[in-house]
C-alpha positions as CSV (number, residue, x, y, z in Angstrom):
1,M,0.0,0.0,0.0
2,S,2.8,2.4,0.9
3,A,4.5,1.6,-2.5
4,K,1.3,2.5,-4.3
5,K,1.1,5.9,-2.5
6,E,4.7,6.5,-3.3
7,L,4.1,5.9,-7.0
8,L,0.9,8.0,-6.9
9,Q,3.0,11.0,-5.2
10,Q,5.6,10.8,-8.0
11,L,3.0,10.7,-10.7
12,I,1.3,13.8,-9.2
13,S,4.7,15.6,-9.1
14,S,5.4,14.7,-12.6
15,I,2.0,16.1,-13.8
16,K,2.5,19.2,-11.8
17,E,5.9,19.8,-13.2
18,R,4.5,19.5,-16.8
19,N,1.1,21.2,-16.5
20,G,1.2,23.5,-13.6
21,K,-2.4,24.0,-13.0
22,P,-4.4,21.7,-15.3
23,V,-7.5,23.0,-17.0
24,N,-9.8,19.9,-16.5
25,P,-9.3,16.3,-15.7
26,R,-9.1,15.4,-19.6
27,V,-5.7,17.2,-19.6
28,V,-4.5,15.1,-16.7
29,S,-5.7,11.9,-18.5
30,A,-3.8,13.1,-21.7
31,T,-0.8,13.6,-19.5
32,I,-0.9,10.3,-17.8
33,E,-1.1,8.5,-21.2
34,S,1.8,10.5,-22.6
35,L,3.9,9.1,-19.7
36,G,3.1,5.6,-21.2
37,I,0.9,4.6,-18.5
38,R,-2.1,2.2,-19.6
39,D,-5.3,1.4,-17.9
40,I,-4.0,-2.1,-16.7
41,D,-1.0,-0.3,-15.1
42,V,-3.5,2.0,-13.1
43,V,-5.0,-1.0,-11.4
44,D,-1.9,-2.7,-10.4
45,D,0.4,0.4,-9.6
46,Y,-2.0,2.8,-8.3
47,G,-5.1,1.1,-7.2
48,F,-7.6,2.9,-9.4
49,E,-10.1,1.4,-11.6
50,S,-9.0,3.2,-14.9
51,I,-7.0,6.2,-16.1
52,P,-10.1,8.7,-15.9
53,H,-10.7,7.8,-12.3
54,L,-7.1,8.2,-11.6
55,A,-7.1,11.6,-13.6
56,I,-10.3,12.8,-11.5
57,Y,-8.5,12.2,-8.3
58,I,-5.3,13.8,-9.4
59,Y,-7.1,16.8,-10.7
60,E,-9.0,17.4,-7.4
61,Q,-5.8,17.0,-5.7
62,L,-3.9,19.7,-7.6
63,T,-6.7,22.2,-7.8
64,Q,-6.6,22.4,-3.9
65,E,-3.0,23.5,-3.9
66,S,-2.7,27.4,-3.4
67,E,0.8,27.5,-5.1
68,L,0.5,25.7,-8.5
69,K,3.1,26.8,-11.0
70,N,5.7,24.6,-12.9
71,K,9.2,25.8,-13.3
72,Y,8.5,27.5,-16.6
73,Q,5.5,29.6,-15.4
74,K,7.7,30.6,-12.2
75,A,10.5,31.5,-14.6
76,A,8.2,33.8,-16.7
77,E,6.7,35.4,-13.6
78,A,10.1,36.2,-12.2
79,K,11.0,37.7,-15.6
80,N,8.0,39.9,-15.7
81,L,8.4,41.0,-12.1
82,K,12.2,41.9,-13.0
83,K,11.0,44.0,-15.8
84,I,8.6,46.3,-13.7
85,S,7.7,46.7,-10.1
86,L,4.3,48.5,-9.8
87,N,4.8,49.8,-6.1
88,A,8.2,51.2,-6.9
89,Y,7.6,52.5,-10.4
90,T,5.6,55.7,-9.6
91,S,8.2,57.0,-7.3
92,V,11.0,57.1,-9.8
93,R,9.6,58.9,-12.7
94,R,11.6,62.0,-12.0
95,K,14.7,60.0,-11.6
96,M,14.1,58.3,-14.8
97,L,13.7,61.6,-16.6
98,I,17.2,62.6,-15.4
99,K,18.7,59.4,-16.0
100,E,17.4,58.6,-19.6
101,Y,17.9,62.3,-20.7
102,S,21.4,62.2,-19.5
103,T,21.9,58.8,-21.1
104,G,20.7,60.0,-24.5
105,I,23.1,63.0,-24.3
106,F,26.0,60.8,-23.1
107,H,25.7,58.4,-26.0
108,L,26.0,61.6,-28.4
109,F,29.7,61.9,-26.7
110,P,31.3,60.4,-29.9
111,V,29.6,63.3,-31.9
112,F,30.4,66.1,-29.4
113,L,34.1,64.7,-29.4
114,Q,34.3,65.2,-33.2
115,V,32.8,68.8,-32.8
116,I,35.3,69.6,-30.1
117,S,38.2,67.9,-32.0
118,I,37.5,70.1,-35.2
119,I,37.2,73.4,-33.2
120,I,40.4,73.0,-31.1
121,F,42.7,71.0,-33.4
122,G,41.1,71.7,-37.0
123,I,40.8,67.9,-37.4
124,S,38.5,64.9,-36.4
125,L,38.1,61.4,-37.0
126,W,37.0,62.1,-40.7
127,T,36.9,65.8,-41.2
128,Y,39.9,68.5,-41.7
129,V,39.7,72.2,-42.1
130,G,42.6,72.2,-44.3
131,F,40.7,70.4,-47.1
132,N,40.1,72.3,-50.4
133,N,36.7,72.2,-51.9
134,L,37.5,69.2,-54.2
135,Q,38.9,67.3,-51.1
136,S,35.8,68.1,-49.0
137,T,33.6,66.9,-51.9
138,A,35.3,63.5,-51.9
139,V,35.3,62.9,-48.2
140,V,31.4,64.1,-47.6
141,L,30.4,62.0,-50.5
142,G,32.1,59.2,-49.2
143,V,30.5,59.7,-45.8
144,I,27.0,60.2,-47.4
145,I,27.4,57.1,-49.4
146,G,28.5,55.1,-46.4
147,L,25.6,56.2,-44.2
148,V,22.9,55.7,-46.9
149,T,24.2,52.3,-48.0
150,T,24.3,51.0,-44.5
151,G,21.4,52.8,-42.7
152,G,18.9,50.1,-43.7
153,F,21.2,47.4,-42.0
154,V,21.5,49.3,-39.0
155,Q,17.7,49.5,-38.7
156,V,17.6,45.6,-39.3
157,I,20.3,45.1,-36.5
158,G,17.9,47.2,-34.2
159,K,14.9,45.1,-35.1
160,Q,16.1,41.4,-35.9
161,V,19.1,41.4,-33.3
162,S,17.1,42.9,-30.5
163,F,14.4,40.2,-31.1
164,Y,17.0,37.4,-30.3
165,W,18.7,39.3,-27.7
166,Y,15.6,40.2,-25.6
167,N,14.6,36.5,-25.7
168,E,18.1,35.5,-24.5
169,D,18.8,33.5,-27.5
170,Y,22.6,34.7,-27.5
171,L,23.6,32.3,-30.2
172,M,21.1,33.5,-32.7
173,T,22.2,37.0,-31.7
174,K,25.8,36.4,-32.6
175,R,25.1,34.7,-35.8
176,T,22.4,37.1,-37.1
177,T,24.7,40.1,-36.1
178,Q,27.7,38.6,-38.2
179,K,25.4,37.7,-41.1
180,I,24.0,41.3,-41.2
181,L,27.4,42.7,-40.9
182,W,29.0,40.8,-43.7
183,T,26.0,41.5,-45.9
184,G,26.4,45.3,-45.3
185,V,29.9,45.1,-46.1
186,K,29.2,43.2,-49.4
187,T,26.6,45.8,-50.3
188,L,29.1,48.7,-49.7
189,I,31.5,46.9,-52.1
190,I,28.8,46.3,-54.7
191,T,27.7,50.1,-54.5
192,F,31.2,51.2,-55.2
193,L,31.6,48.7,-58.3
194,I,28.4,50.3,-59.7
195,I,29.4,53.8,-59.1
196,S,33.0,53.1,-60.5
197,G,31.3,51.3,-63.5
198,L,29.1,54.5,-64.1
199,N,32.0,56.9,-63.8
200,F,34.1,54.8,-66.2
201,F,31.6,55.3,-69.0
202,I,30.4,58.8,-68.2
203,H,33.6,60.0,-66.5
204,L,32.1,62.5,-64.1
205,Y,35.1,62.6,-61.6
206,P,38.9,61.5,-61.8
207,Y,39.4,57.9,-60.9
208,Q,41.7,59.0,-57.9
209,F,38.7,61.0,-56.5
210,V,36.3,57.9,-56.9
211,L,38.9,55.9,-55.0
212,I,38.9,58.4,-52.1
213,V,35.3,58.4,-51.9
214,F,35.0,54.7,-51.7
215,I,37.6,54.2,-49.0
216,Y,35.7,56.8,-47.0
217,S,32.3,55.3,-47.5
218,L,33.6,51.9,-46.9
219,L,35.3,52.7,-43.5
220,I,32.5,55.0,-42.4
221,G,29.9,52.3,-43.4
222,V,31.8,49.5,-41.7
223,L,32.3,51.8,-38.5
224,L,28.5,52.3,-38.3
225,L,27.8,48.7,-39.0
226,V,30.1,47.5,-36.1
227,L,28.9,50.1,-33.6
228,S,25.2,49.5,-34.0
229,P,25.2,45.9,-32.5
230,L,27.0,47.4,-29.3
231,Y,23.9,49.7,-29.0
232,T,21.6,46.8,-29.2
233,V,23.2,44.5,-26.6
234,K,23.5,47.4,-24.3
235,Q,27.4,47.8,-24.5
236,R,27.1,51.3,-25.6
237,W,30.1,52.6,-23.6
238,V,32.3,50.8,-25.9
239,I,31.1,53.0,-28.8
240,S,32.6,56.0,-27.1
241,V,35.9,54.2,-26.1
242,S,36.3,53.1,-29.9
243,I,35.5,56.5,-31.1
244,L,37.9,58.3,-28.5
245,A,40.7,55.9,-29.2
246,G,40.1,56.5,-33.1
247,T,40.1,60.3,-32.7
248,G,43.3,60.1,-30.4
249,T,45.1,58.0,-32.9
250,T,44.2,60.6,-35.7
251,L,45.3,63.6,-33.7
252,A,48.5,61.8,-32.8
253,L,49.2,60.8,-36.5
254,Y,48.5,64.4,-37.4
255,F,50.7,66.2,-35.1
256,F,53.6,63.6,-34.9
257,S,53.8,62.3,-38.2
258,R,54.1,63.3,-42.0
259,I,51.9,60.8,-43.7
260,S,49.1,62.2,-46.0
261,I,45.8,63.4,-44.1
262,Y,43.9,60.8,-45.9
263,F,46.0,57.9,-44.1
264,V,45.7,59.9,-40.9
265,H,42.0,59.6,-41.2
266,W,41.9,56.0,-42.4
267,V,44.1,54.7,-39.7
268,G,42.1,56.3,-37.0
269,I,38.9,54.8,-38.4
270,L,40.4,51.5,-38.7
271,V,41.6,51.6,-34.9
272,A,37.8,52.7,-34.1
273,I,36.5,49.6,-36.1
274,G,39.3,47.2,-34.6
275,I,38.3,48.1,-31.0
276,A,34.5,47.7,-31.7
277,V,35.1,44.2,-33.6
278,F,37.6,43.0,-31.0
279,Y,35.1,43.7,-28.1
280,L,31.9,42.5,-30.1
281,N,33.8,39.1,-30.6
282,Y,34.8,38.8,-26.9
283,F,31.4,39.9,-25.8
284,F,29.5,37.2,-28.0
285,K,32.1,34.5,-27.1
286,R,31.8,35.1,-23.2
287,T,28.0,35.4,-23.5
288,V,27.3,32.5,-25.6
289,K,29.7,30.4,-23.5
290,V,27.6,31.3,-20.4
291,K,24.3,30.8,-22.1
292,K,23.8,29.6,-25.7
293,G,20.3,30.4,-26.0
294,L,17.2,28.6,-27.0
295,Y,17.8,27.7,-30.6
296,H,21.0,26.5,-32.5
297,A,19.8,27.0,-36.0
298,R,21.4,29.4,-38.5
299,P,19.6,32.7,-39.4
300,K,16.9,32.3,-42.0
301,M,17.5,35.2,-44.5
302,M,14.0,35.0,-46.0
303,L,12.3,35.1,-42.7
304,S,14.7,38.1,-41.6
305,V,14.0,40.0,-44.9
306,Y,10.2,39.5,-44.4
307,R,10.2,40.7,-40.8
308,S,12.7,43.6,-41.5
309,F,11.7,44.8,-44.9
310,N,10.0,47.9,-43.8
311,Y,12.6,48.8,-41.3
312,F,15.4,48.3,-43.9
313,F,14.0,50.8,-46.3
314,Y,13.0,53.2,-43.6
315,G,16.9,53.2,-42.6
316,I,17.9,53.9,-46.2
317,L,15.2,56.6,-46.7
318,I,16.0,58.5,-43.4
319,Y,19.5,59.0,-44.4
320,T,18.7,59.8,-48.0
321,F,16.2,62.3,-46.8
322,I,18.7,64.0,-44.5
323,F,21.5,64.4,-47.4
324,T,19.2,65.3,-50.3
325,D,19.1,68.9,-49.7
326,R,23.0,69.1,-49.6
327,I,23.3,67.1,-52.8
328,L,20.8,69.4,-54.5
329,A,22.3,72.6,-53.4
330,W,25.9,71.4,-54.4
331,S,24.8,70.4,-57.8
332,S,22.7,73.7,-58.7
333,T,24.4,75.8,-61.2
334,L,22.3,78.8,-60.5
335,N,24.7,81.7,-59.9
336,R,27.5,79.2,-59.5
337,N,30.2,77.7,-62.1
338,L,30.6,74.0,-61.1
339,P,33.8,72.0,-62.0
340,Y,32.0,68.8,-61.3
341,V,28.4,67.7,-61.2
342,V,28.2,67.8,-57.4
343,Y,30.8,70.3,-55.8
344,Y,30.9,71.2,-52.0
345,E,29.8,74.4,-50.9
346,K,31.4,75.6,-47.5
347,D,28.8,78.0,-46.4
348,Y,25.9,75.9,-47.0
349,E,27.6,73.0,-45.2
350,I,28.4,75.1,-42.2
351,G,24.7,76.3,-41.9
352,M,23.4,72.6,-42.1
353,D,26.1,71.3,-39.6
354,L,24.9,73.9,-36.9
355,A,21.3,73.2,-37.7
356,I,21.8,69.4,-37.0
357,L,22.7,70.3,-33.4
358,V,19.1,70.6,-32.9
359,F,18.6,66.9,-33.5
360,F,21.7,65.8,-31.5
361,L,20.6,67.8,-28.5
362,L,17.1,66.5,-28.5
363,A,18.4,62.9,-28.3
364,G,18.0,62.8,-24.7
365,V,14.3,63.6,-24.8
366,L,13.8,60.9,-27.4
367,E,15.6,58.3,-25.1
368,Y,13.5,59.4,-22.1
369,S,10.3,59.4,-23.9
370,I,10.3,56.1,-25.4
371,T,11.7,54.4,-22.2
372,S,8.8,56.1,-20.2
373,F,6.3,55.2,-22.7
374,S,7.2,51.4,-22.8
375,R,7.4,51.2,-19.0
376,N,4.2,52.9,-18.5
377,M,2.5,50.8,-21.0
378,D,3.7,47.8,-18.9
379,Y,2.6,49.5,-15.8
380,W,-1.0,50.3,-16.8
381,Q,-1.7,47.1,-18.5
382,R,-0.8,45.2,-15.4
383,K,-2.5,47.6,-13.0
384,L,-5.7,48.0,-14.7
385,K,-8.5,45.4,-15.2
386,Y,-9.7,44.0,-18.5
387,N,-12.8,46.2,-18.6
388,K,-10.6,49.4,-18.2
389,I,-9.6,49.7,-21.7
390,E,-10.6,53.5,-22.2
391,V,-8.5,54.3,-19.1
392,F,-5.5,52.6,-20.4
393,N,-5.6,54.4,-23.7
394,S,-6.4,57.8,-22.0
395,N,-3.4,57.5,-19.6
396,M,-1.0,56.7,-22.4
397,K,-2.5,59.6,-24.6
398,K,-1.9,61.9,-21.7
399,L,1.7,60.6,-21.3
400,Y,2.3,61.2,-25.0
401,F,1.3,64.9,-24.6
402,K,3.5,65.2,-21.4
403,H,6.4,64.1,-23.6
404,L,5.5,66.7,-26.2
405,R,5.6,69.4,-23.6
406,I,9.1,68.2,-22.4
407,F,10.1,68.2,-26.2
408,A,8.8,71.7,-26.7
409,I,10.6,73.0,-23.6
410,S,13.9,71.2,-24.5
411,A,13.5,72.8,-28.2
412,V,13.2,76.4,-26.7
413,I,16.4,76.0,-24.6
414,I,18.1,74.5,-27.6
415,A,17.1,77.4,-29.7
416,L,18.4,79.8,-27.3
417,F,21.7,78.1,-27.2
418,L,21.9,77.9,-31.0
419,Y,21.1,81.6,-31.2
420,G,24.0,82.3,-28.9
421,I,26.4,80.2,-31.1
422,I,25.3,82.2,-34.2
423,T,25.3,85.7,-32.8
424,K,27.6,85.9,-29.6
425,P,31.4,86.3,-29.7
426,W,31.8,83.1,-27.6
427,G,30.0,81.1,-30.4
428,Y,31.1,79.9,-33.9
429,E,33.3,83.0,-34.2
430,A,35.4,82.2,-31.2
431,G,35.9,78.6,-32.4
432,F,36.8,79.2,-35.9
433,D,38.2,82.8,-36.0
434,E,35.5,83.8,-38.5
435,T,32.0,85.3,-38.8
436,L,29.1,83.3,-40.2
437,S,28.1,84.5,-43.7
438,P,24.4,85.5,-44.3
439,L,24.0,82.5,-46.3
440,S,24.9,80.2,-43.4
441,I,22.7,81.9,-41.1
442,K,19.8,81.6,-43.4
443,V,20.5,77.9,-44.1
444,C,21.1,77.4,-40.4
445,L,17.7,78.9,-39.4
446,I,15.6,77.1,-41.9
447,G,17.5,73.8,-41.3
448,S,17.1,74.1,-37.5
449,F,13.3,74.1,-38.0
450,G,13.6,71.3,-40.5
451,Y,15.5,69.1,-38.1
452,L,13.0,70.2,-35.2
453,F,10.1,68.7,-37.0
454,L,12.2,65.7,-38.4
455,T,13.1,64.8,-34.7
456,L,9.5,65.0,-33.6
457,G,8.4,62.8,-36.5
458,M,11.2,60.3,-35.5
459,L,9.9,60.3,-31.9
460,N,6.5,59.3,-33.3
461,V,8.1,56.6,-35.2
462,L,9.6,55.2,-32.0
463,Y,6.2,55.2,-30.4
464,L,4.7,53.1,-33.3
465,Y,7.8,50.8,-33.5
466,T,7.2,49.8,-29.9
467,L,4.3,47.7,-31.0
468,N,5.6,46.6,-34.4
469,Q,3.7,49.5,-36.5
470,H,6.2,49.9,-39.2
471,K,4.3,50.5,-42.5
472,K,3.1,54.0,-41.8
473,P,6.5,55.3,-40.8
474,L,7.8,54.0,-44.0
475,K,5.1,55.6,-46.1
476,A,5.7,58.9,-44.0
477,I,9.3,59.1,-44.9
478,L,8.9,58.0,-48.4
479,I,6.4,60.9,-49.3
480,A,8.5,63.3,-47.1
481,F,11.6,62.3,-49.3
482,L,9.7,63.0,-52.5
483,L,8.3,66.4,-51.2
484,N,12.0,67.2,-50.2
485,L,13.2,66.2,-53.7
486,A,10.6,67.9,-55.6
487,F,10.7,71.4,-53.9
488,G,14.3,71.2,-53.4
489,I,14.9,70.8,-57.1
490,S,12.5,73.6,-58.0
491,L,13.7,76.0,-55.5
492,S,17.5,75.4,-55.9
493,R,17.1,75.7,-59.8
494,M,14.8,78.7,-60.1
495,V,15.3,80.9,-57.0
496,A,18.5,80.2,-55.1
497,Y,20.8,77.1,-54.7
498,E,20.6,77.4,-50.9
499,D,16.8,77.2,-51.0
500,S,17.1,73.5,-51.4
501,V,17.0,73.5,-47.7
502,I,13.4,74.7,-47.8
503,G,12.5,71.4,-49.5
504,M,13.9,69.7,-46.5
505,L,11.9,71.9,-44.2
506,I,8.7,71.1,-46.1
507,G,9.4,67.3,-46.1
508,S,10.1,67.4,-42.5
509,L,6.8,69.2,-41.6
510,F,4.8,66.6,-43.7
511,F,6.7,63.8,-42.0
512,M,5.9,65.3,-38.5
513,G,2.1,65.9,-39.2
514,Y,1.8,62.3,-40.7
515,T,3.4,60.6,-38.1
516,T,1.7,62.7,-35.4
517,V,-1.8,61.7,-36.8
518,A,-0.9,58.2,-37.2
519,T,0.4,58.1,-33.5
520,L,-2.7,59.7,-32.1
521,K,-4.7,57.1,-34.0
522,F,-2.4,54.3,-32.6
523,L,-2.9,55.6,-29.1
524,K,-6.7,55.8,-29.6
525,N,-6.7,52.0,-30.0
526,L,-3.5,51.1,-28.0
527,D,-5.1,48.3,-26.3
528,Y,-5.9,46.4,-29.5
529,Y,-2.3,47.1,-30.9
530,F,-0.8,46.0,-27.5
531,Y,-2.9,42.7,-27.9
532,A,-1.9,42.2,-31.5
533,A,1.8,42.8,-30.8
534,Y,2.0,39.8,-28.5
């Protein structure tokens, strides 16, 4: 009799371990049969007439237990509790604002480092004040091609790699990262071959010029590719370290060697790439060794393409949008004699470089807003009951408008700062020993509003991306790009070449408006999108 009780207790433990809380006795019966137990075994081993009788007894025993979770349910619960603490969350909002805003600004340290380096030393990781217009054209075109070509892959890394990372499948995180990086590098090479082939037949630029463009585009593109996974796997400090080391190498070679300025840049960028690649390999080797993950398959490219199609083209179009006005301005022959089809214009570039500070300085708002949105969404869906859908949507909509107020206040402060840079002796004049031209000021003012609207649109896109709403952002940036192109071509060819920036302003204004309407509709039915996403 004691042997039967012991066997029965072992069976109950096995069923509890497999199922947790069973739905009904039939589930218990099915589990018993899956263990290879027959009706004849039930009589001899457990003292019951049949499997259904035994299942009813076990079901009644299990449903009487107050704590009834198997190890998988407990692990899931622990993971969810780790994500958010309802009692503690409401007391840390102000602290989170300071932390996330500071984090967003800190992650722009590599950008600020380049600005400081060019102001103090006249050289940075890929810029140099001593370049003539033709050299500047080659370098800037290289940077543009590198960013545009790899922009889509960066978005895919953010989408696809983060999917495996947050599901703790580290082996697939590693393999997917490697696959995307190699595909990005091959795309850069193919792009160069196409450009070289066209230049061979049309001969728009000297061959040496095209080679310099390619090397800069390859190095900048690879640098962007190898840095982006570090952001996804929360190793963002390595980005600052690699850029700092690369910039330091560039400065050392510039001041203590006599090699060409091009090689100074290339060696510095290679150092930054090398540090990022070395750490990325070390990090994945250590992480995969500790916990390999749930799957051991190779990344399926067609599945990745299907999942990331819209993200990929959004990444390409956002960079294309940002640089369209420059290309249109530099290719306009209105009141200008151009030696080549696209030729660098210093005053226009200075104006746009100052204007883009608006985007960089608002990065902290984006970082805080999207973190706050995600955590509040988790908070309210846990706290509110299922019949409080309207309250859930209303609370998240109020949070959105709160973020817009923070965005507006930050924009006013940044505008005052930018005004000081333009007009005060301690600003641009102190850094470069020259005053801004009226053209640079005009481009800066219009471009600043353009980047302001573009940044707000990108904030809207981040909200939509939280629950996989990716079609409308792609449509928005595509139409915005076409508006940018149409108005930019018309104005730069018929009014003044610098008026191509107005096309960027119009495109940004549309992008902001379209994504704002889409976000408000999204928030109105947030409960549905939240359910559909999971």
